[in-house]
Structures are given as C-alpha cells and as structure tokens.
NUNU-564400 format. One record per residue: residue number from 0; residue in three letters; x, y, z of N, C-alpha, C in turn. Coordinates in pm, whole numbers, plus 32768, in hexadecimal, padded with zeros to 4 digits. Layout:
N
- sevex_vopa_n_u_n_v_n_w_ca_u_ca_v_ca_w_c_u_c_v_c_w
- NUM_ALA_X_Y_Z_X_Y_Z_X_Y_Z $
...
END
This chain:
146
- sevex_vopa_n_u_n_v_n_w_ca_u_ca_v_ca_w_c_u_c_v_c_w
- 0_MET_8053_7F8C_8000_8000_8000_8000_8059_807B_8000 $
- 1_LYS_803A_80DB_7FAB_8083_8159_7FA6_8028_81C8_7FD8 $
- 2_ASP_8065_8227_801B_801A_8298_8051_8076_830F_805A $
- 3_ASN_803B_8386_8061_8088_8400_8070_807F_8431_80FE $
- 4_GLY_80E7_8479_8128_80E8_84AE_81B0_814B_851F_81BE $
- 5_LEU_814E_8559_8232_81A5_85C9_8251_8204_859E_82C0 $
- 6_VAL_8288_85B3_82A9_82EC_8590_830D_82E0_85F3_8380 $
- 7_VAL_82CC_85BE_83F9_82BC_8612_846F_833E_861E_84BC $
- 8_SER_8385_85AC_84CC_8403_85AE_8516_845E_853E_84E3 $
- 9_ILE_84DE_8549_8507_8543_84E8_84DE_8585_84B2_855C $
- 10_ASN_859E_842E_855E_85E5_83EE_85CC_8644_8387_8590 $
- 11_LYS_86C3_83AD_8580_872A_8359_8540_86FE_8332_84B3 $
- 12_ASP_86EB_82AF_8498_86C5_8284_8411_862E_8273_8402 $
- 13_LEU_85E1_829F_8467_854F_8299_8460_8515_8325_8458 $
- 14_ALA_84A5_8330_8413_845C_83AE_840D_83CE_8394_843E $
- 15_HIS_8395_83F4_8481_8308_83EB_84A8_82B8_8439_8440 $
- 16_VAL_8261_83F0_83FB_8215_8429_838C_8182_842C_83B1 $
- 17_GLU_8146_84A2_83A2_80B7_84B3_83BA_806E_848C_8339 $
- 18_VAL_801F_8421_8340_7FDB_83EC_82CC_7F5A_843A_82B6 $
- 19_LYS_7F40_845C_8239_7ECC_84AF_8219_7E4C_845F_820E $
- 20_SER_7E4D_83EE_81CA_7DD0_83A6_81B1_7DBA_833E_821C $
- 21_LEU_7D61_835B_8279_7D47_82FE_82E8_7CE6_8290_82C4 $
- 22_LYS_7CA4_8298_8250_7C4B_822C_8226_7C9B_81AC_820F $
- 23_ALA_7D13_81BC_81DB_7D68_8149_81C1_7DA0_810E_8243 $
- 24_CYS_7DA4_815C_82AE_7DDE_812E_832C_7D90_80B8_8369 $
- 25_ARG_7D0F_80B4_8355_7CBF_8048_8390_7CE7_7FBF_835C $
- 26_ASP_7D0F_7FB9_82DD_7D33_7F3A_829F_7DCA_7F23_8297 $
- 27_CYS_7E17_7F7F_82CD_7EA9_7F78_82BE_7EE4_7F0A_8316 $
- 28_SER_7F40_7EBB_82DD_7F7D_7E4F_8329_7FE8_7E83_8388 $
- 29_ALA_8018_7EFD_8373_807F_7F35_83CC_8042_7F8E_8437 $
- 30_ARG_7FC4_7F7A_8454_7F7F_7FCE_84B6_7FC1_7FC8_8540 $
- 31_SER_7FFE_7F57_8561_8040_7F4B_85E3_80BC_7FA3_85EC $
- 32_LEU_80F4_7FCD_857B_8168_8025_857B_8140_80B7_8584 $
- 33_CYS_80C0_80D4_857D_808F_815D_857B_8098_8198_8608 $
- 34_VAL_80DD_8209_8611_80F2_824A_8692_8074_8291_86C2 $
- 35_GLY_802A_82CF_8666_7FB6_8321_868C_7F32_82DF_866E $
- 36_GLN_7F1D_8265_869C_7EA3_821B_867C_7E24_825E_86AF $
- 37_LYS_7E2C_82A6_871C_7DB3_82DF_8757_7DA2_8372_8735 $
- 38_GLN_7DFB_83A6_86E0_7DF0_8432_86B8_7D9A_843C_863B $
- 39_ALA_7D7F_84B7_8613_7D30_84CD_859B_7D80_84AB_851E $
- 40_LYS_7E05_84AF_8528_7E5B_848E_84B6_7EBA_841F_84E1 $
- 41_GLY_7EDD_83C7_8482_7F39_835A_84A0_7FC9_838B_849C $
- 42_LEU_801B_835B_84F7_80A7_8380_84FD_80F8_82FF_84F9 $
- 43_LEU_8139_82E5_8487_8184_826A_8473_8219_8281_8484 $
- 44_ALA_825C_821F_84C1_82EE_821E_84C3_831A_81D3_8445 $
- 45_VAL_8365_8216_83ED_838C_81DB_836D_8423_81E5_835A $
- 46_LYS_845B_818A_830A_84E7_8191_82E3_84FA_820A_8289 $
- 47_ASN_856E_824B_8296_8587_82C7_824D_8606_82BD_81F9 $
- 48_PRO_8606_826C_818D_8680_825E_813D_869E_82D9_80E7 $
- 49_LEU_863C_832F_80CF_864F_83A5_807B_8675_8421_80CC $
- 50_ASN_8687_8412_814F_86AA_8480_81A9_8648_84F4_819F $
- 51_ALA_85CA_84D5_81A7_8564_853D_81A8_856C_858B_822A $
- 52_CYS_8546_8609_8226_854C_8662_829B_84BE_8682_82C9 $
- 53_PRO_84B0_86B5_8343_842D_86E4_836E_83F9_8750_830F $
- 54_GLY_837B_8742_82E9_833E_879F_828B_8337_8769_81FD $
- 55_ASP_837E_86FC_81E0_837A_86C0_815A_82F8_8670_814A $
- 56_GLU_82BC_867B_80D4_824A_8626_80B3_8283_85AD_806B $
- 57_VAL_8263_8536_809C_82A1_84BC_8069_8239_8455_8044 $
- 58_GLN_8263_83F6_7FF0_8210_8382_7FD2_824F_830C_801C $
- 59_ILE_81FC_82C7_806B_822D_8252_80B5_81EC_81D4_807E $
- 60_GLU_8232_8166_8091_81FC_80E5_8068_81FC_8088_80E1 $
- 61_VAL_8189_8050_80FE_817A_7FEF_816A_8183_7F64_812C $
- 62_PRO_81E4_7F13_8157_81F6_7E8D_811C_818E_7E2A_814F $
- 63_ASP_8114_7E33_811A_80A6_7DDF_8149_80C5_7D49_8140 $
- 64_THR_80F9_7D1D_80CE_8111_7C8D_80BD_817E_7C5B_811B $
- 65_ASN_81EB_7CA9_812C_8255_7C80_8188_8222_7C79_8217 $
- 66_TYR_81CD_7CDA_823B_8199_7CE0_82C3_813D_7C68_82DD $
- 67_SER_80E9_7C47_827D_808E_7BD4_828C_80DC_7B51_8294 $
- 68_LYS_8141_7B42_823F_8195_7AC9_8242_81DC_7ABB_82C8 $
- 69_ALA_820D_7B2B_82FD_8254_7B27_837D_81F6_7AFE_83EE $
- 70_LEU_817A_7B2E_83ED_8119_7B08_8454_80F8_7A73_844D $
- 71_ILE_80E6_7A40_83D4_80CA_79B0_83C3_8141_795F_83F4 $
- 72_GLN_81B9_798B_83D0_8232_7945_83FB_8240_794A_8493 $
- 73_LEU_8224_79BB_84CF_8230_79CB_855F_81D1_796E_85AA $
- 74_PHE_8151_7975_858A_80EF_7925_85D4_80F8_7891_85B1 $
- 75_GLY_8119_7871_8535_812B_77E5_850E_81A0_77A5_8558 $
- 76_THR_820F_77EE_8561_8284_77BB_85A7_8269_77AA_863C $
- 77_LEU_8224_780C_8678_8202_7800_8707_81AA_7786_8721 $
- 78_LEU_814B_776C_86C9_80F4_76F8_86D9_8145_7676_86CE $
- 79_ILE_819C_766F_866C_81EC_75F6_8656_824A_75DB_86CB $
- 80_VAL_8294_7643_86FA_82F2_762A_8768_82A9_760C_87EA $
- 81_THR_8231_7641_87FC_81E2_7620_8873_81B8_758D_8871 $
- 82_LEU_818A_755E_87FE_8162_74D2_87F3_81DA_7474_8800 $
- 83_ILE_824A_749A_87C5_82C4_7448_87D2_82F2_7443_8863 $
- 84_GLY_82ED_74B6_88A7_8313_74B9_8935_82BA_7462_898A $
- 85_MET_8238_7467_896F_81D9_7415_89BB_81F2_7381_89A1 $
- 86_ALA_820A_735B_8923_8225_72CF_8902_82A9_72A1_8940 $
- 87_ALA_830E_72F8_893D_838F_72D5_897A_8380_72C2_8A11 $
- 88_GLY_8330_7317_8A4F_8317_7307_8ADF_82D0_7285_8AFE $
- 89_TYR_8270_7260_8AA9_8229_71E2_8ABC_8288_716B_8AAE $
- 90_LEU_82DC_716E_8A45_833B_7101_8A30_83A4_70FB_8A9D $
- 91_LEU_83C5_716E_8AD5_8428_7173_8B41_83F2_7133_8BC2 $
- 92_SER_836F_712C_8BCD_8333_70F0_8C45_8353_705B_8C4E $
- 93_PHE_8373_701C_8BDE_8397_6F8E_8BE1_8426_6F7A_8C14 $
- 94_LEU_847B_6FE1_8C05_8506_6FD7_8C30_851A_7008_8CBF $
- 95_LEU_84C5_7061_8CEB_84D1_7099_8D72_8464_7060_8DCC $
- 96_PRO_847D_705F_8E4B_8416_702A_8EA7_83A9_7093_8EC4 $
- 97_LEU_837A_70D8_8E5E_8311_713D_8E6C_829B_7117_8E14 $
- 98_SER_8227_7144_8E37_81B0_7124_8DE7_81A9_717E_8D6B $
- 99_TYR_8166_714D_8D05_8158_719B_8C8A_8104_7218_8C9F $
- 100_SER_80AE_7217_8D04_805D_728E_8D20_80B2_7300_8D57 $
- 101_LEU_812B_72E2_8D85_8186_7349_8DB4_81EB_736F_8D48 $
- 102_THR_8221_730A_8D02_8289_7328_8C9F_8251_7366_8C1E $
- 103_SER_81D7_7345_8BF9_819D_7380_8B7F_818E_7417_8B87 $
- 104_PRO_8154_744D_8BF3_814C_74E0_8BFB_81D5_7523_8C06 $
- 105_ILE_8233_74E1_8C4A_82BA_7518_8C52_82F7_751E_8BC7 $
- 106_GLY_82E9_74B4_8B7A_831C_74B3_8AF1_82D6_7519_8A9A $
- 107_LEU_8253_7528_8AAD_8206_758B_8A60_823C_7618_8A78 $
- 108_PHE_824C_763E_8AF7_827C_76C5_8B16_830E_76D8_8AF0 $
- 109_LEU_835D_766E_8AFE_83E9_7678_8AD5_83F3_768A_8A3D $
- 110_GLY_83A5_763E_89F2_83A3_764E_8960_8372_76D7_8937 $
- 111_LEU_830B_7708_8979_82D6_778D_895B_833C_77F8_8979 $
- 112_PHE_837F_77ED_89EB_83E4_7850_8A10_845A_7850_89AF $
- 113_LEU_848F_77D9_8991_8502_77D1_8934_84DB_77FF_88A7 $
- 114_GLY_8463_77D9_887B_8433_7805_87F8_8422_789C_87F1 $
- 115_ALA_83E9_78D7_885A_83D5_7968_885C_845B_79B1_885E $
- 116_ALA_84BB_797E_88AA_853F_79BD_88AE_8584_79B4_8826 $
- 117_GLY_857A_7942_87E6_85B6_7933_8760_8571_798B_86F9 $
- 118_LEU_84EE_7993_86FE_84A5_79E8_869F_84C2_7A7C_86B6 $
- 119_TYR_84D1_7AA3_8733_84F2_7B2E_8750_8576_7B54_870F $
- 120_ARG_85DA_7AFE_8721_865D_7B19_86E4_8655_7B19_864C $
- 121_TYR_860A_7ABA_8615_85FD_7AAF_8584_85BC_7B2C_8548 $
- 122_PHE_854B_7B55_8582_8505_7BC9_854C_8550_7C4A_8568 $
- 123_ARG_8598_7C4F_85D5_85E3_7CC7_85F6_8653_7CDE_8590 $
- 124_LYS_8696_7C73_8568_8707_7C80_850C_86DD_7C7F_8479 $
- 125_LYS_8694_7C19_8451_867A_7C03_83C3_8609_7C56_8389 $
- 126_ASN_859B_7C5E_83CE_8523_7C97_8392_8507_7D28_83B5 $
- 127_GLU_855B_7D66_8409_8540_7DF1_842C_8540_7E49_83AF $
- 128_GLU_859B_7E2F_8355_85A3_7E7D_82DA_8529_7E66_8280 $
- 129_GLN_84F3_7DEF_8281_8486_7DCE_8225_83FC_7DEF_825B $
- 130_LEU_83ED_7E02_82DD_8369_7E13_8317_8340_7EA5_832B $
- 131_TYR_83A0_7EFE_8334_837F_7F8B_8347_834F_7FCA_82C5 $
- 132_PRO_82F1_8027_82CE_82CF_8077_8258_834B_80C8_8230 $
- 133_VAL_8355_80EA_81B1_83CC_812D_817B_83A2_81A8_812C $
- 134_ILE_83F1_8213_8139_83DC_8288_80E4_8414_8266_805A $
- 135_LYS_83BD_826B_7FF5_83E5_8248_7F6D_8405_82C3_7F18 $
- 136_GLU_83C7_8335_7F3A_83DA_83AB_7EE7_83BD_8428_7F38 $
- 137_ILE_840D_8491_7F20_83EF_8514_7F5A_83A1_8561_7EF2 $
- 138_ILE_8322_8579_7F0D_82C9_85BB_7EAD_82E1_8651_7EAA $
- 139_LYS_82E7_868D_7F1F_82FB_871D_7F2A_835E_8737_7F9A $
- 140_LYS_83CF_8774_7F79_8436_878D_7FDB_8412_8803_8034 $
- 141_GLY_8434_87F5_80B3_8419_885F_8114_8489_88C5_8119 $
- 142_GLU_8487_8918_8180_84E8_8985_818D_8574_8956_81AC $
- 143_CYS_8587_88E1_81E5_860B_88B4_820F_8668_8894_8199 $
- 144_HIS_8632_8887_8121_8685_8868_80AB_86C0_88E5_806B $
- 145_GLY_8697_8957_8095_86D1_89D4_8065_8692_8A11_7FF3 $
END
C-alpha cells in the first residue's frame, strides 16, 4: 500500500510521518507500528533512506505482503515449537520418575519460551528492514533543503 504523508520529526534512520488518508489506516497491516493510533491523524515510524527532513511531503510504502508473511511465520512457528515442547515433555516422562501431567506443561512452556526467544532474535535482525514502512519518494521538499 502506498500513501502520502508529511514528515513531522526525524530520529536517526527513522522518520515520523503524519499520514493523510486515514481511510486506508483501518485496513493497514502495519497498524501496530502506528504511533498516533488514537489521534485524528496517523503517525507512522518509517525508514528514511532518502534523508527526508521535517516539513517534506513524502510517499511511503507499507510492505503489506511482507508483514502478513511475517505474522504467519511468527504464529505458525510459535504453535509448532509449543507442540514439540509438549510432546518432548511427554516423552521425557518415560525417562524421568515424573508423571506426564507434570512434564508435558513444563515442556510446553520451555518450548514456547525458547521459540519466542529465537523468533525475537530472528525478527530483530533479519526482518526489521523488510517490515517497516519506507519512504519511497520525496514529493515536495520542505525548507530544510534550502
């Protein structure tokens, strides 16, 4: 999805862009990244590869397909590691002098914890670049460009 907005502030390699068309916000997959969800205008944190300044009117692109794929991957992986942990806990009950009603929940939570920690690291490193909205074009330059 592409939309136009106004750069409000800059923070290192991110820009806060005030999005003009709020009708698109209801269906936007990057809604969780929106800083101003309860305001009259949406305020998105976006990647700023073009070094836009406050006051610039920009076109941003929200990577809908990448965001949807990442959510499916996240929840699918959490489900799989939870089930594997629970099964491993159940199988471990045959080796340890503990009942399966105790080892299964322990395995479930251990699998969930390890899976969540691994996914956090994975998404933090690999997908941060792909999941953020990006400034694709500076439509109208502001005063900071001279």
